[in-house]
C-alpha positions in Angstrom: -6.4 -34.9 -18.2 -5.9 -36.5 -14.8 -2.8 -38.4 -16.1 -1.1 -35.2 -17.1 -2.1 -32.6 -14.5 -1.3 -32.6 -10.8 -2.1 -30.0 -8.2 -0.3 -28.4 -5.3 -2.2 -26.6 -2.6 -0.4 -24.8 0.2 -1.8 -23.5 3.5 -1.4 -22.5 7.1 -4.4 -22.6 9.4 -7.0 -22.2 6.6 -9.5 -24.4 8.3 -12.7 -24.8 6.3 -11.4 -22.7 3.5 -8.9 -25.5 2.8 -11.7 -28.1 2.7 -13.4 -26.0 0.0 -10.1 -25.7 -1.9 -9.3 -29.4 -1.9 -12.9 -30.4 -2.8 -12.6 -28.2 -5.9 -9.6 -30.2 -7.1 -10.5 -33.7 -5.9 -11.0 -36.1 -8.7 -10.0 -33.5 -11.3 -6.2 -34.1 -11.2 -3.9 -37.1 -11.2 -2.4 -36.3 -7.8 -3.4 -33.7 -5.2 -0.7 -32.6 -2.9 -1.3 -30.4 0.2 1.7 -28.7 1.8 1.2 -27.5 5.4 3.3 -24.7 7.0 2.8 -25.4 10.7 -1.0 -25.4 11.0 -2.5 -25.9 14.4 -6.2 -26.1 13.4 -6.3 -29.7 12.2 -5.7 -28.9 8.5 -3.2 -31.8 8.1 -5.6 -34.4 9.4 -8.5 -33.0 7.3 -6.4 -33.0 4.1 -5.2 -36.5 4.7 -8.8 -37.6 5.3 -9.8 -36.1 2.0 -7.3 -38.2 0.1 -4.6 -35.6 -0.5 -0.9 -36.4 -0.3 0.2 -34.3 2.7 3.6 -32.8 3.1 4.4 -31.1 6.4 7.3 -28.6 6.2 9.9 -28.8 8.9 9.4 -26.1 11.5 13.1 -25.6 12.1 13.4 -23.8 8.7 11.4 -20.6 8.2 8.1 -21.0 6.4 7.6 -19.4 3.0 5.0 -19.9 0.3 7.8 -20.5 -2.2 9.4 -23.2 -0.1 6.0 -24.9 0.3 5.3 -24.9 -3.5 8.7 -26.3 -4.2 8.2 -29.1 -1.7 4.8 -29.8 -3.1 6.1 -30.0 -6.7 8.9 -32.3 -5.6 6.4 -34.6 -3.9 4.0 -34.4 -6.8 6.8 -35.6 -9.2 7.5 -38.5 -6.9 3.9 -39.6 -6.8 3.2 -38.8 -10.5 6.5 -39.1 -12.4 4.8 -38.4 -15.8 3.2 -35.1 -14.6 3.4 -32.4 -17.2 1.4 -29.6 -15.8 0.9 -28.4 -12.2 -1.9 -26.3 -10.8 -0.7 -24.2 -7.9 -3.4 -22.9 -5.6 -3.4 -21.2 -2.2 -5.4 -23.0 0.5 -7.9 -20.1 0.8 -9.0 -20.4 -2.9 -11.5 -22.6 -4.7 -10.7 -23.6 -8.3 -13.7 -23.0 -10.4 -15.2 -25.6 -12.8 -13.8 -25.4 -16.3 -10.6 -23.7 -15.4 -8.2 -26.6 -15.7 -9.6 -27.5 -19.1 -9.3 -24.0 -20.4 -5.7 -23.5 -19.1 -4.6 -26.8 -20.4 -5.8 -26.0 -23.9 -3.8 -22.8 -23.8 -0.6 -24.5 -22.7 -1.1 -27.3 -25.3 -1.7 -24.8 -28.1 1.4 -22.7 -27.4 4.6 -24.5 -26.5 6.3 -21.2 -25.5 3.9 -20.8 -22.6 5.1 -21.7 -19.1 2.3 -20.2 -17.1 -1.4 -19.6 -17.6 -3.5 -17.7 -15.1 -7.1 -16.3 -15.2 -9.4 -14.2 -13.1 -9.1 -14.6 -9.3 -12.1 -13.1 -7.6 -12.9 -12.4 -4.0 -15.7 -14.7 -2.7 -17.2 -11.9 -0.5 -16.1 -8.6 -2.1 -18.9 -6.6 -0.3 -18.0 -7.9 3.2 -15.4 -5.2 3.7 -13.7 -2.5 1.8 -10.5 -4.5 2.2 -12.0 -7.5 0.4 -13.3 -5.2 -2.2 -9.8 -3.8 -2.8 -8.5 -7.4 -3.2 -11.1 -8.0 -5.9 -10.1 -4.9 -7.8 -6.4 -5.8 -7.5 -7.0 -9.3 -8.9 -8.5 -7.9 -12.1 -5.3 -7.8 -14.1 -5.0 -7.1 -17.9 -5.7 -9.9 -20.3 -2.8 -11.0 -22.6 0.9 -11.7 -22.2 2.0 -10.7 -18.7 5.1 -10.2 -16.7 3.9 -12.2 -13.7 1.1 -14.3 -12.2 -0.2 -14.7 -8.7 -0.2 -17.7 -6.4 -2.9 -19.5 -8.5 -1.8 -20.7 -11.9 -1.3 -23.7 -14.2 2.3 -24.2 -15.0 4.5 -26.3 -17.2 6.6 -28.6 -15.1 9.5 -28.7 -17.6 9.8 -24.9 -17.4 9.8 -24.9 -13.7 12.6 -27.5 -13.7 14.6 -25.5 -16.1 14.7 -22.4 -13.8 14.9 -24.3 -10.5 11.4 -23.6 -9.3 10.6 -20.8 -6.9 13.2 -19.1 -4.8 12.4 -20.6 -1.4 14.1 -17.8 0.6 11.6 -15.2 -0.6 9.0 -14.4 2.0 6.9 -12.5 -0.6 7.1 -11.6 -4.2 8.1 -15.1 -5.2 5.7 -15.3 -8.2 7.1 -12.2 -10.0 10.6 -13.5 -9.3 9.8 -16.9 -10.8 8.1 -15.4 -13.8 11.0 -13.0 -14.4 13.4 -15.9 -14.5 11.1 -17.9 -16.8 10.8 -15.0 -19.2 14.6 -14.6 -19.2 14.8 -18.2 -20.4 12.4 -17.5 -23.3 9.1 -18.7 -21.7 5.9 -16.7 -21.7 3.2 -15.9 -19.1 -0.4 -15.6 -20.3 -3.4 -14.1 -18.5 -6.6 -15.3 -20.1 -10.1 -14.0 -19.9 -11.5 -16.9 -17.9 -12.6 -17.5 -14.3 -9.9 -19.3 -12.4 -10.4 -19.2 -8.6 -12.5 -17.7 -5.8 -10.4 -16.3 -3.0 -11.4 -15.7 0.6 -9.3 -12.9 2.0 -11.3 -12.6 5.2 -9.9 -9.1 5.7 -12.1 -7.1 8.0 -9.6 -4.8 9.9 -7.4 -2.0 8.9 -4.4 -3.6 10.6 -4.7 -6.6 8.2 -4.7 -4.3 5.2 -1.7 -2.5 6.6 0.4 -5.7 7.2 -0.5 -6.8 3.7 1.0 -3.6 2.3 4.1 -4.0 4.5 4.6 -7.4 2.9 4.2 -5.9 -0.5 6.9 -3.2 0.3 9.2 -5.9 1.5 8.7 -7.8 -1.7 9.4 -4.7 -3.8 12.7 -4.0 -1.9 13.9 -7.6 -2.2 12.9 -7.9 -5.8 14.8 -4.7 -6.7 17.8 -5.8 -4.7 18.0 -9.1 -6.5 17.1 -8.1 -10.1 17.0 -4.2 -10.2 20.3 -4.1 -11.9 19.1 -6.2 -14.8 17.7 -4.7 -18.1 14.1 -5.0 -16.9 14.8 -3.0 -13.7 12.6 -5.4 -11.8 10.6 -3.6 -9.0 12.8 -0.4 -9.2 9.8 1.8 -10.1 7.8 0.5 -7.2 10.7 1.0 -4.8 11.2 4.6 -5.9 7.5 5.3 -5.7 7.3 4.0 -2.2 10.3 6.1 -1.1 9.0 9.2 -2.6 5.3 9.1 -1.6 5.5 7.0 1.5 8.5 8.4 3.2 10.2 11.3 1.3 7.2 13.6 0.8 5.7 13.1 4.2 9.0 13.7 5.9 9.5 16.9 3.8 6.1 18.1 4.8 6.0 17.2 8.5 9.6 17.7 9.7 9.8 21.5 9.0 6.2 22.1 9.9 6.9 23.9 13.2 9.4 26.2 11.5 7.1 27.0 8.6 4.1 27.5 10.8 2.4 24.6 8.9 3.3 26.0 5.5 5.2 22.9 4.5 2.1 20.8 5.0 0.9 22.0 1.6 3.4 19.5 0.1 1.0 16.8 1.2 -1.2 18.1 -1.6 1.0 16.0 -3.9 -0.8 13.0 -2.6 -4.1 14.5 -3.7 -2.6 14.9 -7.2 -1.4 11.3 -7.2 -4.8 10.1 -6.0 -6.5 12.0 -8.8 -4.2 10.5 -11.4 -4.9 6.9 -10.1 -8.6 7.6 -10.0 -8.7 8.7 -13.6 -6.7 5.6 -14.6 -9.2 3.4 -12.7 -12.1 4.9 -14.6 -10.3 4.2 -17.9 -9.8 0.6 -17.0 -13.6 0.2 -16.4 -14.0 0.8 -12.6 -17.0 2.6 -11.4 -16.5 5.9 -9.6 -16.8 4.5 -6.1 -14.4 1.7 -6.8 -12.0 4.0 -8.5 -12.0 6.3 -5.5 -11.5 3.4 -3.1 -8.6 2.0 -5.1 -6.9 5.4 -5.6 -7.1 6.1 -1.8 -5.7 2.7 -1.0 -2.8 3.1 -3.5 -1.9 6.5 -2.0 -2.2 5.6 1.7 -0.6 2.2 1.0 2.7 3.9 0.0 3.4 4.4 3.8 3.2 0.8 5.0 5.0 -0.3 1.7 7.8 2.1 2.6 7.9 0.6 6.1 8.2 -2.8 4.5 11.2 -1.7 2.5 12.8 -0.3 5.7 12.1 -3.7 7.3 13.9 -5.5 4.5 17.0 -3.3 4.6 17.1 -3.5 8.4 17.1 -7.2 8.3 19.6 -7.3 5.4 22.1 -4.9 7.1 21.9 -6.7 10.4 22.2 -10.1 8.8 18.9 -11.5 10.1 16.2 -13.2 8.1 12.7 -11.9 7.8 9.9 -14.1 8.8 6.6 -14.5 6.9 4.4 -11.4 7.2 0.8 -12.8 7.8 -2.3 -10.6 7.7 -4.8 -13.3 8.6 -5.7 -14.5 12.1 -4.1 -17.7 13.4 -7.4 -19.6 13.1 -9.7 -19.3 10.2 -13.5 -19.0 10.4 -15.7 -21.2 8.3 -16.6 -19.9 4.8 -19.1 -17.1 4.9 -19.1 -13.3 4.7 -17.0 -11.8 7.5 -18.8 -9.6 9.9 -18.9 -6.0 8.6 
């Protein structure tokens, strides 16, 4: 396997989480590449000391995860010219034992597959409600999928055919890549297998808020790029954000003084939406507490997602480029449950 599979890990100030990530891949792939986006916590030195091939992105060009993955793949192909499959992984994730073997079998068995992904879990889902929400979010349906996340085993030939990731995207680069792969006849498969342990380290509301702003930005840019195509990529998400995150609140709050608060009843629509999401959560197997938490997050999250869309259009109309939207602190704590 080592002669056919390489790995690309990307990170920025992941500290000890990066050490766990690289340890989980060391000796299991032909070449391990780490791409650093301006870390100041010694990540570069640590990765080099662990035997990884290190690529430091130039600071003059805006950092993006997509740019980092492309740079990592390019270096991987230099170091390992015969590489056929590449495991991409974020630096805050640990690849679980047995995943590479399972994913490789799927790709070998089906030549139409370009991407195989599995179950990403939060390492400490009970450390905060925000970590718990991430764990729920990662539990995507098994079977052929429209997109993967940041962790996946991919066929190098397929990536070359579509030109890799779009390095200009600050978020939503995986759905964009998978869309282009599927347009070229490739398939994306989500299998029922453990893949990675992720450490979100999200303990504050402001982190959750910024993460949703980033999601809204990704929806807006995805729809702007591909919304006119037959699949109508991200259009539904964009419309939902505008309606529930901006339109309905504005319709309820703006005329409130004139209606003596009567217009505030329009906000009841959010209760109806939350109930609908709650019932859907129960049908997919969530417990009542998790279903309520997820429904509440989806409803409230429409507001920062709408703000993310406004940010995208502001930047686009003014001709400026959006920078990466980070929700983690500049320095990372060592692995362990964040303080409640």
